[in-house]
C-alpha positions as CSV (number, residue, x, y, z in Angstrom):
1,M,-15.9,1.8,-16.3
2,K,-13.6,4.1,-18.1
3,R,-9.9,4.0,-17.2
4,Y,-7.8,7.1,-17.4
5,N,-4.1,7.5,-18.0
6,H,-2.5,8.4,-14.7
7,K,-0.4,11.1,-16.5
8,N,-3.6,13.0,-17.3
9,K,-3.4,16.2,-15.2
10,N,-7.1,16.8,-15.1
11,P,-7.9,16.3,-11.3
12,K,-11.4,15.0,-12.0
13,T,-10.0,12.0,-13.7
14,V,-6.8,11.4,-11.7
15,V,-8.6,10.8,-8.3
16,G,-8.6,7.0,-7.8
17,T,-9.6,4.6,-5.1
18,R,-8.0,1.4,-4.0
19,T,-9.2,-1.5,-1.9
20,C,-7.2,-2.4,1.2
21,F,-6.1,-6.1,0.9
22,V,-6.3,-6.5,4.6
23,C,-9.7,-5.1,5.7
24,K,-11.3,-5.0,2.2
25,T,-12.5,-1.4,2.5
26,I,-12.2,1.2,-0.3
27,A,-10.3,4.4,0.3
28,P,-8.8,7.2,-1.8
29,R,-5.3,6.4,-3.2
30,A,-3.8,9.2,-1.1
31,Q,-4.7,7.3,2.1
32,M,-3.2,4.0,1.0
33,L,0.3,2.5,0.9
34,R,1.5,0.4,-2.1
35,F,3.6,-2.7,-1.8
36,V,5.0,-4.7,-4.6
37,G,5.8,-8.4,-4.8
38,Q,5.7,-11.3,-7.2
39,P,5.6,-15.0,-6.1
40,G,9.1,-16.1,-5.1
41,Q,10.3,-12.5,-4.4
42,T,10.6,-10.2,-1.4
43,I,7.8,-7.7,-0.6
44,Q,8.9,-4.1,-1.1
45,F,7.3,-0.9,0.0
46,D,6.7,1.4,-2.9
47,A,6.5,4.9,-1.4
48,R,6.7,6.6,-4.8
49,E,4.1,4.2,-6.3
50,V,6.2,3.5,-9.4
51,L,7.9,0.1,-9.0
52,P,7.0,-2.5,-11.5
53,G,5.1,-5.6,-10.4
54,R,1.9,-6.6,-8.7
55,G,0.7,-3.6,-6.6
56,M,-0.9,-4.5,-3.3
57,W,-2.6,-1.6,-1.4
58,L,-3.4,-1.2,2.2
59,H,-4.4,1.6,4.5
60,A,-1.7,4.0,5.6
61,N,-2.2,2.5,9.0
62,C,0.2,0.6,11.2
63,D,-2.5,-1.8,12.4
64,C,-3.3,-2.9,8.8
65,L,0.4,-3.4,8.1
66,K,1.0,-5.4,11.2
67,K,-2.1,-7.5,10.6
68,A,-0.9,-8.3,7.0
69,I,2.5,-9.4,8.3
70,E,1.2,-11.4,11.3
71,K,-1.6,-13.2,9.4
72,R,0.5,-13.6,6.3
73,I,-2.1,-11.9,4.1
74,F,0.7,-10.8,1.8
75,F,0.8,-14.3,0.4
76,K,-2.8,-14.1,-0.7
77,A,-2.4,-10.6,-2.1
78,A,0.7,-11.5,-4.1
79,K,-1.0,-14.7,-5.3
80,G,1.9,-16.9,-4.2
81,T,4.7,-17.4,-1.7
82,V,6.7,-14.2,-1.0
83,T,9.3,-13.3,1.5
84,I,8.4,-10.7,4.1
85,P,11.4,-8.8,5.4
86,E,11.7,-8.7,9.2
87,N,12.3,-4.9,9.1
88,L,9.3,-4.1,6.8
89,V,7.6,-1.8,9.4
90,D,10.9,0.1,10.0
91,D,11.5,0.4,6.2
92,V,8.0,1.8,5.7
93,M,8.5,4.4,8.5
94,Q,11.8,5.4,7.1
95,Q,10.5,5.9,3.6
96,L,7.4,7.7,4.8
97,A,9.6,10.3,6.4
98,H,9.7,11.9,2.9
99,Y,5.8,11.9,2.7
100,P,4.5,13.7,5.8
101,E,0.8,13.5,4.8
102,K,1.0,9.7,4.7
103,L,3.3,9.5,7.7
104,S,0.8,11.4,9.9
105,L,-2.0,8.9,8.8
106,F,0.3,6.0,9.6
107,N,1.2,7.3,13.0
108,Q,-2.4,8.2,13.9
109,G,-3.7,4.8,13.0
110,G,-5.0,5.7,9.5
111,I,-8.5,6.5,8.4
112,H,-11.2,3.8,8.3
113,E,-14.8,4.3,7.5
């Protein structure tokens, strides 16, 4: 499998897919949300997808996010103990206000195949 530099502007090579760490289904990157966290740190939502650290992807879907928090799936995805902020869902909603295409997916329950 060839890997392409994300800065390459050719749309045929930039399209990527990610696997949701909650439901294990694959979806286009545009339909996913990225979270960052290292063992011993606090989970952060990365709306711009640029923060350094271990990226954990899940569907732009409130159900997947709530399931990840309730079932503590972030620990497995981060490969260690992490702190999950109590206001993580509110923080995601607030940051997604700047990204209407993902916010509409989040509010509609996301896209699952």
